[in-house]
PDB file with SEQRES, HELIX, SHEET and CRYST1 records, atoms N, CA, C and O in Angstrom:
SEQRES   1 A   79  UNK UNK UNK UNK UNK UNK UNK UNK UNK UNK UNK UNK UNK          
SEQRES   2 A   79  UNK UNK UNK UNK UNK UNK UNK UNK UNK UNK UNK UNK UNK          
SEQRES   3 A   79  UNK UNK UNK UNK UNK UNK UNK UNK UNK UNK UNK UNK UNK          
SEQRES   4 A   79  UNK UNK UNK UNK UNK UNK UNK UNK UNK UNK UNK UNK UNK          
SEQRES   5 A   79  UNK UNK UNK UNK UNK UNK UNK UNK UNK UNK UNK UNK UNK          
SEQRES   6 A   79  UNK UNK UNK UNK UNK UNK UNK UNK UNK UNK UNK UNK UNK          
SEQRES   7 A   79  UNK                                                          
HELIX    1 AA1 UNK A   19  UNK A   39  1                                  21    
HELIX    2 AA2 UNK A   41  UNK A   53  1                                  13    
HELIX    3 AA3 UNK A   58  UNK A   77  1                                  20    
CRYST1    1.000    1.000    1.000  90.00  90.00  90.00 P 1           1          
ATOM      1  N   UNK A   1       0.846  -1.182   0.000  1.00  0.00           N  
ATOM      2  CA  UNK A   1       0.000   0.000   0.000  1.00  0.00           C  
ATOM      3  C   UNK A   1       0.891   1.246   0.000  1.00  0.00           C  
ATOM      4  O   UNK A   1       1.888   1.306   0.720  1.00  0.00           O  
ATOM      5  N   UNK A   2       0.524   2.225  -0.807  1.00  0.00           N  
ATOM      6  CA  UNK A   2       1.328   3.439  -0.906  1.00  0.00           C  
ATOM      7  C   UNK A   2       0.985   4.396   0.226  1.00  0.00           C  
ATOM      8  O   UNK A   2      -0.181   4.594   0.568  1.00  0.00           O  
ATOM      9  N   UNK A   3       2.021   4.978   0.794  1.00  0.00           N  
ATOM     10  CA  UNK A   3       1.767   5.965   1.834  1.00  0.00           C  
ATOM     11  C   UNK A   3       1.489   7.315   1.188  1.00  0.00           C  
ATOM     12  O   UNK A   3       2.073   7.618   0.148  1.00  0.00           O  
ATOM     13  N   UNK A   4       0.636   8.118   1.755  1.00  0.00           N  
ATOM     14  CA  UNK A   4       0.357   9.443   1.177  1.00  0.00           C  
ATOM     15  C   UNK A   4       1.584  10.340   1.317  1.00  0.00           C  
ATOM     16  O   UNK A   4       2.320  10.269   2.301  1.00  0.00           O  
ATOM     17  N   UNK A   5       1.780  11.173   0.320  1.00  0.00           N  
ATOM     18  CA  UNK A   5       2.924  12.082   0.312  1.00  0.00           C  
ATOM     19  C   UNK A   5       2.576  13.322   1.132  1.00  0.00           C  
ATOM     20  O   UNK A   5       1.484  13.874   0.991  1.00  0.00           O  
ATOM     21  N   UNK A   6       3.497  13.762   1.986  1.00  0.00           N  
ATOM     22  CA  UNK A   6       3.224  14.991   2.745  1.00  0.00           C  
ATOM     23  C   UNK A   6       3.049  16.175   1.803  1.00  0.00           C  
ATOM     24  O   UNK A   6       3.575  16.177   0.690  1.00  0.00           O  
ATOM     25  N   UNK A   7       2.322  17.160   2.247  1.00  0.00           N  
ATOM     26  CA  UNK A   7       2.002  18.326   1.422  1.00  0.00           C  
ATOM     27  C   UNK A   7       3.216  19.188   1.101  1.00  0.00           C  
ATOM     28  O   UNK A   7       3.219  19.890   0.090  1.00  0.00           O  
ATOM     29  N   UNK A   8       4.245  19.151   1.939  1.00  0.00           N  
ATOM     30  CA  UNK A   8       5.388  20.027   1.696  1.00  0.00           C  
ATOM     31  C   UNK A   8       6.384  19.439   0.703  1.00  0.00           C  
ATOM     32  O   UNK A   8       7.314  20.139   0.302  1.00  0.00           O  
ATOM     33  N   UNK A   9       6.228  18.177   0.286  1.00  0.00           N  
ATOM     34  CA  UNK A   9       7.110  17.584  -0.715  1.00  0.00           C  
ATOM     35  C   UNK A   9       6.715  18.051  -2.111  1.00  0.00           C  
ATOM     36  O   UNK A   9       5.531  18.072  -2.447  1.00  0.00           O  
ATOM     37  N   UNK A  10       7.712  18.429  -2.934  1.00  0.00           N  
ATOM     38  CA  UNK A  10       7.373  18.827  -4.307  1.00  0.00           C  
ATOM     39  C   UNK A  10       6.971  17.599  -5.128  1.00  0.00           C  
ATOM     40  O   UNK A  10       7.402  16.487  -4.825  1.00  0.00           O  
ATOM     41  N   UNK A  11       6.159  17.788  -6.149  1.00  0.00           N  
ATOM     42  CA  UNK A  11       5.784  16.657  -6.996  1.00  0.00           C  
ATOM     43  C   UNK A  11       7.002  16.121  -7.754  1.00  0.00           C  
ATOM     44  O   UNK A  11       7.925  16.870  -8.075  1.00  0.00           O  
ATOM     45  N   UNK A  12       6.987  14.838  -8.030  1.00  0.00           N  
ATOM     46  CA  UNK A  12       8.094  14.196  -8.722  1.00  0.00           C  
ATOM     47  C   UNK A  12       7.898  14.357 -10.220  1.00  0.00           C  
ATOM     48  O   UNK A  12       6.845  14.015 -10.757  1.00  0.00           O  
ATOM     49  N   UNK A  13       8.925  14.884 -10.898  1.00  0.00           N  
ATOM     50  CA  UNK A  13       8.860  15.020 -12.351  1.00  0.00           C  
ATOM     51  C   UNK A  13       9.445  13.773 -12.983  1.00  0.00           C  
ATOM     52  O   UNK A  13      10.593  13.412 -12.720  1.00  0.00           O  
ATOM     53  N   UNK A  14       8.658  13.123 -13.810  1.00  0.00           N  
ATOM     54  CA  UNK A  14       9.101  11.907 -14.464  1.00  0.00           C  
ATOM     55  C   UNK A  14       9.315  12.205 -15.944  1.00  0.00           C  
ATOM     56  O   UNK A  14       8.490  12.867 -16.574  1.00  0.00           O  
ATOM     57  N   UNK A  15      10.418  11.717 -16.496  1.00  0.00           N  
ATOM     58  CA  UNK A  15      10.647  11.859 -17.923  1.00  0.00           C  
ATOM     59  C   UNK A  15      11.362  13.121 -18.339  1.00  0.00           C  
ATOM     60  O   UNK A  15      11.518  13.357 -19.537  1.00  0.00           O  
ATOM     61  N   UNK A  16      11.798  13.933 -17.417  1.00  0.00           N  
ATOM     62  CA  UNK A  16      12.534  15.152 -17.773  1.00  0.00           C  
ATOM     63  C   UNK A  16      14.013  14.930 -17.565  1.00  0.00           C  
ATOM     64  O   UNK A  16      14.435  14.510 -16.487  1.00  0.00           O  
ATOM     65  N   UNK A  17      14.809  15.209 -18.587  1.00  0.00           N  
ATOM     66  CA  UNK A  17      16.261  15.089 -18.468  1.00  0.00           C  
ATOM     67  C   UNK A  17      16.830  16.439 -18.050  1.00  0.00           C  
ATOM     68  O   UNK A  17      16.311  17.484 -18.443  1.00  0.00           O  
ATOM     69  N   UNK A  18      17.876  16.418 -17.269  1.00  0.00           N  
ATOM     70  CA  UNK A  18      18.533  17.685 -16.920  1.00  0.00           C  
ATOM     71  C   UNK A  18      19.095  18.364 -18.166  1.00  0.00           C  
ATOM     72  O   UNK A  18      19.397  17.702 -19.159  1.00  0.00           O  
ATOM     73  N   UNK A  19      19.228  19.662 -18.109  1.00  0.00           N  
ATOM     74  CA  UNK A  19      19.704  20.442 -19.248  1.00  0.00           C  
ATOM     75  C   UNK A  19      21.093  20.001 -19.681  1.00  0.00           C  
ATOM     76  O   UNK A  19      21.388  19.970 -20.876  1.00  0.00           O  
ATOM     77  N   UNK A  20      21.939  19.663 -18.736  1.00  0.00           N  
ATOM     78  CA  UNK A  20      23.297  19.254 -19.059  1.00  0.00           C  
ATOM     79  C   UNK A  20      23.306  17.973 -19.888  1.00  0.00           C  
ATOM     80  O   UNK A  20      24.093  17.842 -20.826  1.00  0.00           O  
ATOM     81  N   UNK A  21      22.442  17.038 -19.545  1.00  0.00           N  
ATOM     82  CA  UNK A  21      22.374  15.778 -20.284  1.00  0.00           C  
ATOM     83  C   UNK A  21      21.876  16.041 -21.702  1.00  0.00           C  
ATOM     84  O   UNK A  21      22.408  15.478 -22.658  1.00  0.00           O  
ATOM     85  N   UNK A  22      20.864  16.889 -21.844  1.00  0.00           N  
ATOM     86  CA  UNK A  22      20.350  17.226 -23.180  1.00  0.00           C  
ATOM     87  C   UNK A  22      21.415  17.882 -24.032  1.00  0.00           C  
ATOM     88  O   UNK A  22      21.548  17.558 -25.212  1.00  0.00           O  
ATOM     89  N   UNK A  23      22.175  18.799 -23.456  1.00  0.00           N  
ATOM     90  CA  UNK A  23      23.243  19.458 -24.209  1.00  0.00           C  
ATOM     91  C   UNK A  23      24.324  18.463 -24.612  1.00  0.00           C  
ATOM     92  O   UNK A  23      24.865  18.554 -25.714  1.00  0.00           O  
ATOM     93  N   UNK A  24      24.646  17.517 -23.739  1.00  0.00           N  
ATOM     94  CA  UNK A  24      25.637  16.497 -24.052  1.00  0.00           C  
ATOM     95  C   UNK A  24      25.159  15.615 -25.207  1.00  0.00           C  
ATOM     96  O   UNK A  24      25.942  15.277 -26.094  1.00  0.00           O  
ATOM     97  N   UNK A  25      23.886  15.246 -25.196  1.00  0.00           N  
ATOM     98  CA  UNK A  25      23.324  14.432 -26.277  1.00  0.00           C  
ATOM     99  C   UNK A  25      23.350  15.204 -27.595  1.00  0.00           C  
ATOM    100  O   UNK A  25      23.731  14.649 -28.625  1.00  0.00           O  
ATOM    101  N   UNK A  26      22.952  16.468 -27.575  1.00  0.00           N  
ATOM    102  CA  UNK A  26      22.970  17.284 -28.796  1.00  0.00           C  
ATOM    103  C   UNK A  26      24.389  17.462 -29.328  1.00  0.00           C  
ATOM    104  O   UNK A  26      24.611  17.395 -30.537  1.00  0.00           O  
ATOM    105  N   UNK A  27      25.341  17.686 -28.441  1.00  0.00           N  
ATOM    106  CA  UNK A  27      26.727  17.835 -28.881  1.00  0.00           C  
ATOM    107  C   UNK A  27      27.235  16.527 -29.479  1.00  0.00           C  
ATOM    108  O   UNK A  27      27.950  16.542 -30.481  1.00  0.00           O  
ATOM    109  N   UNK A  28      26.880  15.418 -28.885  1.00  0.00           N  
ATOM    110  CA  UNK A  28      27.281  14.122 -29.422  1.00  0.00           C  
ATOM    111  C   UNK A  28      26.701  13.865 -30.799  1.00  0.00           C  
ATOM    112  O   UNK A  28      27.391  13.366 -31.687  1.00  0.00           O  
ATOM    113  N   UNK A  29      25.428  14.207 -30.978  1.00  0.00           N  
ATOM    114  CA  UNK A  29      24.800  14.040 -32.291  1.00  0.00           C  
ATOM    115  C   UNK A  29      25.446  14.942 -33.336  1.00  0.00           C  
ATOM    116  O   UNK A  29      25.624  14.535 -34.484  1.00  0.00           O  
ATOM    117  N   UNK A  30      25.799  16.164 -32.945  1.00  0.00           N  
ATOM    118  CA  UNK A  30      26.453  17.079 -33.884  1.00  0.00           C  
ATOM    119  C   UNK A  30      27.826  16.540 -34.295  1.00  0.00           C  
ATOM    120  O   UNK A  30      28.199  16.621 -35.465  1.00  0.00           O  
ATOM    121  N   UNK A  31      28.569  15.996 -33.346  1.00  0.00           N  
ATOM    122  CA  UNK A  31      29.886  15.433 -33.661  1.00  0.00           C  
ATOM    123  C   UNK A  31      29.738  14.245 -34.605  1.00  0.00           C  
ATOM    124  O   UNK A  31      30.513  14.107 -35.551  1.00  0.00           O  
ATOM    125  N   UNK A  32      28.756  13.390 -34.359  1.00  0.00           N  
ATOM    126  CA  UNK A  32      28.528  12.232 -35.221  1.00  0.00           C  
ATOM    127  C   UNK A  32      28.144  12.688 -36.630  1.00  0.00           C  
ATOM    128  O   UNK A  32      28.611  12.114 -37.614  1.00  0.00           O  
ATOM    129  N   UNK A  33      27.299  13.713 -36.731  1.00  0.00           N  
ATOM    130  CA  UNK A  33      26.886  14.213 -38.042  1.00  0.00           C  
ATOM    131  C   UNK A  33      28.081  14.775 -38.816  1.00  0.00           C  
ATOM    132  O   UNK A  33      28.238  14.489 -40.003  1.00  0.00           O  
ATOM    133  N   UNK A  34      28.913  15.564 -38.159  1.00  0.00           N  
ATOM    134  CA  UNK A  34      30.087  16.136 -38.821  1.00  0.00           C  
ATOM    135  C   UNK A  34      31.055  15.028 -39.227  1.00  0.00           C  
ATOM    136  O   UNK A  34      31.629  15.075 -40.315  1.00  0.00           O  
ATOM    137  N   UNK A  35      31.238  14.042 -38.370  1.00  0.00           N  
ATOM    138  CA  UNK A  35      32.134  12.925 -38.683  1.00  0.00           C  
ATOM    139  C   UNK A  35      31.624  12.136 -39.894  1.00  0.00           C  
ATOM    140  O   UNK A  35      32.410  11.760 -40.764  1.00  0.00           O  
ATOM    141  N   UNK A  36      30.326  11.888 -39.952  1.00  0.00           N  
ATOM    142  CA  UNK A  36      29.759  11.165 -41.089  1.00  0.00           C  
ATOM    143  C   UNK A  36      29.900  11.958 -42.388  1.00  0.00           C  
ATOM    144  O   UNK A  36      30.217  11.389 -43.433  1.00  0.00           O  
ATOM    145  N   UNK A  37      29.666  13.270 -42.324  1.00  0.00           N  
ATOM    146  CA  UNK A  37      29.818  14.093 -43.521  1.00  0.00           C  
ATOM    147  C   UNK A  37      31.284  14.174 -43.947  1.00  0.00           C  
ATOM    148  O   UNK A  37      31.572  14.284 -45.139  1.00  0.00           O  
ATOM    149  N   UNK A  38      32.199  14.120 -43.003  1.00  0.00           N  
ATOM    150  CA  UNK A  38      33.619  14.120 -43.340  1.00  0.00           C  
ATOM    151  C   UNK A  38      34.030  12.785 -43.968  1.00  0.00           C  
ATOM    152  O   UNK A  38      34.839  12.755 -44.895  1.00  0.00           O  
ATOM    153  N   UNK A  39      33.473  11.686 -43.462  1.00  0.00           N  
ATOM    154  CA  UNK A  39      33.802  10.366 -44.005  1.00  0.00           C  
ATOM    155  C   UNK A  39      33.168  10.124 -45.374  1.00  0.00           C  
ATOM    156  O   UNK A  39      33.729   9.416 -46.210  1.00  0.00           O  
ATOM    157  N   UNK A  40      32.000  10.715 -45.594  1.00  0.00           N  
ATOM    158  CA  UNK A  40      31.274  10.520 -46.849  1.00  0.00           C  
ATOM    159  C   UNK A  40      31.032  11.873 -47.506  1.00  0.00           C  
ATOM    160  O   UNK A  40      29.955  12.448 -47.346  1.00  0.00           O  
ATOM    161  N   UNK A  41      32.017  12.394 -48.247  1.00  0.00           N  
ATOM    162  CA  UNK A  41      31.884  13.738 -48.823  1.00  0.00           C  
ATOM    163  C   UNK A  41      30.759  13.843 -49.858  1.00  0.00           C  
ATOM    164  O   UNK A  41      30.231  14.933 -50.079  1.00  0.00           O  
ATOM    165  N   UNK A  42      30.387  12.736 -50.492  1.00  0.00           N  
ATOM    166  CA  UNK A  42      29.279  12.802 -51.451  1.00  0.00           C  
ATOM    167  C   UNK A  42      27.975  13.127 -50.744  1.00  0.00           C  
ATOM    168  O   UNK A  42      27.093  13.756 -51.329  1.00  0.00           O  
ATOM    169  N   UNK A  43      27.844  12.708 -49.496  1.00  0.00           N  
ATOM    170  CA  UNK A  43      26.644  13.043 -48.723  1.00  0.00           C  
ATOM    171  C   UNK A  43      26.572  14.552 -48.497  1.00  0.00           C  
ATOM    172  O   UNK A  43      25.488  15.133 -48.513  1.00  0.00           O  
ATOM    173  N   UNK A  44      27.717  15.179 -48.289  1.00  0.00           N  
ATOM    174  CA  UNK A  44      27.750  16.636 -48.126  1.00  0.00           C  
ATOM    175  C   UNK A  44      27.300  17.322 -49.410  1.00  0.00           C  
ATOM    176  O   UNK A  44      26.576  18.317 -49.366  1.00  0.00           O  
ATOM    177  N   UNK A  45      27.729  16.790 -50.557  1.00  0.00           N  
ATOM    178  CA  UNK A  45      27.269  17.340 -51.837  1.00  0.00           C  
ATOM    179  C   UNK A  45      25.768  17.196 -52.000  1.00  0.00           C  
ATOM    180  O   UNK A  45      25.105  18.096 -52.515  1.00  0.00           O  
ATOM    181  N   UNK A  46      25.231  16.062 -51.560  1.00  0.00           N  
ATOM    182  CA  UNK A  46      23.787  15.857 -51.624  1.00  0.00           C  
ATOM    183  C   UNK A  46      23.048  16.861 -50.741  1.00  0.00           C  
ATOM    184  O   UNK A  46      22.010  17.395 -51.132  1.00  0.00           O  
ATOM    185  N   UNK A  47      23.584  17.112 -49.557  1.00  0.00           N  
ATOM    186  CA  UNK A  47      22.953  18.078 -48.651  1.00  0.00           C  
ATOM    187  C   UNK A  47      22.987  19.476 -49.264  1.00  0.00           C  
ATOM    188  O   UNK A  47      22.023  20.232 -49.143  1.00  0.00           O  
ATOM    189  N   UNK A  48      24.078  19.812 -49.913  1.00  0.00           N  
ATOM    190  CA  UNK A  48      24.168  21.134 -50.545  1.00  0.00           C  
ATOM    191  C   UNK A  48      23.143  21.275 -51.667  1.00  0.00           C  
ATOM    192  O   UNK A  48      22.475  22.303 -51.778  1.00  0.00           O  
ATOM    193  N   UNK A  49      23.022  20.241 -52.497  1.00  0.00           N  
ATOM    194  CA  UNK A  49      22.035  20.289 -53.588  1.00  0.00           C  
ATOM    195  C   UNK A  49      20.621  20.344 -53.030  1.00  0.00           C  
ATOM    196  O   UNK A  49      19.779  21.086 -53.535  1.00  0.00           O  
ATOM    197  N   UNK A  50      20.359  19.558 -51.989  1.00  0.00           N  
ATOM    198  CA  UNK A  50      19.027  19.567 -51.369  1.00  0.00           C  
ATOM    199  C   UNK A  50      18.697  20.937 -50.792  1.00  0.00           C  
ATOM    200  O   UNK A  50      17.558  21.394 -50.884  1.00  0.00           O  
ATOM    201  N   UNK A  51      19.690  21.594 -50.198  1.00  0.00           N  
ATOM    202  CA  UNK A  51      19.458  22.932 -49.650  1.00  0.00           C  
ATOM    203  C   UNK A  51      19.177  23.930 -50.772  1.00  0.00           C  
ATOM    204  O   UNK A  51      18.345  24.824 -50.614  1.00  0.00           O  
ATOM    205  N   UNK A  52      19.872  23.779 -51.910  1.00  0.00           N  
ATOM    206  CA  UNK A  52      19.637  24.667 -53.042  1.00  0.00           C  
ATOM    207  C   UNK A  52      18.237  24.459 -53.617  1.00  0.00           C  
ATOM    208  O   UNK A  52      17.559  25.418 -53.986  1.00  0.00           O  
ATOM    209  N   UNK A  53      17.813  23.195 -53.689  1.00  0.00           N  
ATOM    210  CA  UNK A  53      16.494  22.887 -54.244  1.00  0.00           C  
ATOM    211  C   UNK A  53      15.369  23.241 -53.280  1.00  0.00           C  
ATOM    212  O   UNK A  53      14.217  23.370 -53.695  1.00  0.00           O  
ATOM    213  N   UNK A  54      15.687  23.399 -52.008  1.00  0.00           N  
ATOM    214  CA  UNK A  54      14.658  23.738 -51.022  1.00  0.00           C  
ATOM    215  C   UNK A  54      14.029  25.097 -51.331  1.00  0.00           C  
ATOM    216  O   UNK A  54      12.908  25.374 -50.905  1.00  0.00           O  
ATOM    217  N   UNK A  55      14.745  25.939 -52.068  1.00  0.00           N  
ATOM    218  CA  UNK A  55      14.165  27.231 -52.440  1.00  0.00           C  
ATOM    219  C   UNK A  55      12.936  27.043 -53.318  1.00  0.00           C  
ATOM    220  O   UNK A  55      11.998  27.838 -53.262  1.00  0.00           O  
ATOM    221  N   UNK A  56      12.946  25.989 -54.129  1.00  0.00           N  
ATOM    222  CA  UNK A  56      11.842  25.763 -55.053  1.00  0.00           C  
ATOM    223  C   UNK A  56      10.780  24.840 -54.467  1.00  0.00           C  
ATOM    224  O   UNK A  56       9.623  24.877 -54.884  1.00  0.00           O  
ATOM    225  N   UNK A  57      11.173  24.011 -53.498  1.00  0.00           N  
ATOM    226  CA  UNK A  57      10.242  23.042 -52.935  1.00  0.00           C  
ATOM    227  C   UNK A  57       9.835  23.393 -51.503  1.00  0.00           C  
ATOM    228  O   UNK A  57       9.544  22.496 -50.711  1.00  0.00           O  
ATOM    229  N   UNK A  58       9.809  24.676 -51.161  1.00  0.00           N  
ATOM    230  CA  UNK A  58       9.482  25.081 -49.806  1.00  0.00           C  
ATOM    231  C   UNK A  58       8.074  24.657 -49.424  1.00  0.00           C  
ATOM    232  O   UNK A  58       7.820  24.346 -48.261  1.00  0.00           O  
ATOM    233  N   UNK A  59       7.158  24.639 -50.379  1.00  0.00           N  
ATOM    234  CA  UNK A  59       5.772  24.264 -50.073  1.00  0.00           C  
ATOM    235  C   UNK A  59       5.682  22.779 -49.717  1.00  0.00           C  
ATOM    236  O   UNK A  59       4.871  22.395 -48.875  1.00  0.00           O  
ATOM    237  N   UNK A  60       6.505  21.945 -50.350  1.00  0.00           N  
ATOM    238  CA  UNK A  60       6.507  20.521 -50.028  1.00  0.00           C  
ATOM    239  C   UNK A  60       7.072  20.291 -48.626  1.00  0.00           C  
ATOM    240  O   UNK A  60       6.551  19.481 -47.860  1.00  0.00           O  
ATOM    241  N   UNK A  61       8.125  21.002 -48.308  1.00  0.00           N  
ATOM    242  CA  UNK A  61       8.716  20.905 -46.974  1.00  0.00           C  
ATOM    243  C   UNK A  61       7.705  21.364 -45.930  1.00  0.00           C  
ATOM    244  O   UNK A  61       7.568  20.744 -44.875  1.00  0.00           O  
ATOM    245  N   UNK A  62       7.003  22.443 -46.224  1.00  0.00           N  
ATOM    246  CA  UNK A  62       5.986  22.948 -45.307  1.00  0.00           C  
ATOM    247  C   UNK A  62       4.870  21.935 -45.094  1.00  0.00           C  
ATOM    248  O   UNK A  62       4.398  21.772 -43.969  1.00  0.00           O  
ATOM    249  N   UNK A  63       4.437  21.250 -46.150  1.00  0.00           N  
ATOM    250  CA  UNK A  63       3.373  20.247 -46.035  1.00  0.00           C  
ATOM    251  C   UNK A  63       3.840  19.053 -45.191  1.00  0.00           C  
ATOM    252  O   UNK A  63       3.074  18.537 -44.378  1.00  0.00           O  
ATOM    253  N   UNK A  64       5.079  18.616 -45.378  1.00  0.00           N  
ATOM    254  CA  UNK A  64       5.607  17.495 -44.593  1.00  0.00           C  
ATOM    255  C   UNK A  64       5.687  17.877 -43.115  1.00  0.00           C  
ATOM    256  O   UNK A  64       5.289  17.096 -42.251  1.00  0.00           O  
ATOM    257  N   UNK A  65       6.194  19.063 -42.825  1.00  0.00           N  
ATOM    258  CA  UNK A  65       6.295  19.525 -41.439  1.00  0.00           C  
ATOM    259  C   UNK A  65       4.908  19.655 -40.815  1.00  0.00           C  
ATOM    260  O   UNK A  65       4.713  19.280 -39.659  1.00  0.00           O  
ATOM    261  N   UNK A  66       3.950  20.181 -41.563  1.00  0.00           N  
ATOM    262  CA  UNK A  66       2.586  20.296 -41.054  1.00  0.00           C  
ATOM    263  C   UNK A  66       1.991  18.915 -40.777  1.00  0.00           C  
ATOM    264  O   UNK A  66       1.323  18.725 -39.760  1.00  0.00           O  
ATOM    265  N   UNK A  67       2.226  17.957 -41.664  1.00  0.00           N  
ATOM    266  CA  UNK A  67       1.736  16.597 -41.446  1.00  0.00           C  
ATOM    267  C   UNK A  67       2.329  15.970 -40.202  1.00  0.00           C  
ATOM    268  O   UNK A  67       1.616  15.341 -39.420  1.00  0.00           O  
ATOM    269  N   UNK A  68       3.628  16.137 -40.014  1.00  0.00           N  
ATOM    270  CA  UNK A  68       4.286  15.590 -38.821  1.00  0.00           C  
ATOM    271  C   UNK A  68       3.722  16.250 -37.570  1.00  0.00           C  
ATOM    272  O   UNK A  68       3.484  15.576 -36.568  1.00  0.00           O  
ATOM    273  N   UNK A  69       3.509  17.553 -37.620  1.00  0.00           N  
ATOM    274  CA  UNK A  69       2.963  18.268 -36.468  1.00  0.00           C  
ATOM    275  C   UNK A  69       1.549  17.791 -36.143  1.00  0.00           C  
ATOM    276  O   UNK A  69       1.204  17.620 -34.974  1.00  0.00           O  
ATOM    277  N   UNK A  70       0.742  17.577 -37.160  1.00  0.00           N  
ATOM    278  CA  UNK A  70      -0.620  17.109 -36.924  1.00  0.00           C  
ATOM    279  C   UNK A  70      -0.638  15.692 -36.355  1.00  0.00           C  
ATOM    280  O   UNK A  70      -1.400  15.408 -35.431  1.00  0.00           O  
ATOM    281  N   UNK A  71       0.191  14.806 -36.895  1.00  0.00           N  
ATOM    282  CA  UNK A  71       0.248  13.445 -36.378  1.00  0.00           C  
ATOM    283  C   UNK A  71       0.720  13.442 -34.937  1.00  0.00           C  
ATOM    284  O   UNK A  71       0.179  12.716 -34.103  1.00  0.00           O  
ATOM    285  N   UNK A  72       1.728  14.253 -34.641  1.00  0.00           N  
ATOM    286  CA  UNK A  72       2.235  14.333 -33.281  1.00  0.00           C  
ATOM    287  C   UNK A  72       1.166  14.915 -32.342  1.00  0.00           C  
ATOM    288  O   UNK A  72       1.006  14.444 -31.216  1.00  0.00           O  
ATOM    289  N   UNK A  73       0.449  15.922 -32.799  1.00  0.00           N  
ATOM    290  CA  UNK A  73      -0.593  16.542 -31.974  1.00  0.00           C  
ATOM    291  C   UNK A  73      -1.757  15.622 -31.703  1.00  0.00           C  
ATOM    292  O   UNK A  73      -2.241  15.552 -30.573  1.00  0.00           O  
ATOM    293  N   UNK A  74      -2.226  14.901 -32.737  1.00  0.00           N  
ATOM    294  CA  UNK A  74      -3.331  13.977 -32.529  1.00  0.00           C  
ATOM    295  C   UNK A  74      -2.897  12.779 -31.705  1.00  0.00           C  
ATOM    296  O   UNK A  74      -3.679  12.265 -30.905  1.00  0.00           O  
ATOM    297  N   UNK A  75      -1.671  12.328 -31.885  1.00  0.00           N  
ATOM    298  CA  UNK A  75      -1.173  11.214 -31.089  1.00  0.00           C  
ATOM    299  C   UNK A  75      -1.080  11.562 -29.612  1.00  0.00           C  
ATOM    300  O   UNK A  75      -1.334  10.718 -28.752  1.00  0.00           O  
ATOM    301  N   UNK A  76      -0.719  12.793 -29.322  1.00  0.00           N  
ATOM    302  CA  UNK A  76      -0.626  13.243 -27.945  1.00  0.00           C  
ATOM    303  C   UNK A  76      -2.011  13.440 -27.329  1.00  0.00           C  
ATOM    304  O   UNK A  76      -2.202  13.189 -26.139  1.00  0.00           O  
ATOM    305  N   UNK A  77      -2.984  13.892 -28.142  1.00  0.00           N  
ATOM    306  CA  UNK A  77      -4.327  14.168 -27.626  1.00  0.00           C  
ATOM    307  C   UNK A  77      -5.083  12.870 -27.322  1.00  0.00           C  
ATOM    308  O   UNK A  77      -5.959  12.855 -26.457  1.00  0.00           O  
ATOM    309  N   UNK A  78      -4.750  11.777 -28.029  1.00  0.00           N  
ATOM    310  CA  UNK A  78      -5.501  10.545 -27.822  1.00  0.00           C  
ATOM    311  C   UNK A  78      -5.079   9.820 -26.545  1.00  0.00           C  
ATOM    312  O   UNK A  78      -5.786   8.921 -26.088  1.00  0.00           O  
ATOM    313  N   UNK A  79      -3.956  10.189 -25.971  1.00  0.00           N  
ATOM    314  CA  UNK A  79      -3.495   9.501 -24.751  1.00  0.00           C  
ATOM    315  C   UNK A  79      -4.184  10.024 -23.586  1.00  0.00           C  
ATOM    316  O   UNK A  79      -3.933   9.575 -22.467  1.00  0.00           O  
TER     317      UNK A  79                                                      
END                                                                             
């Protein structure tokens, strides 16, 4: 049986990572991305071409982002 929590105890936050851990994860991902682009220079060329073409396909990118946002929003609302 669970004992009741006293009123002066703060609520427990579950699922939140400290800022330092998040920054470490982001820095690690950035290092991995740079390392992969350095190892595979053709991938860097592909990224450059994709960025150049994004000027013409901005509406497609916007539709994909909107779709992802809607799926994420509805998925969160159903829980």
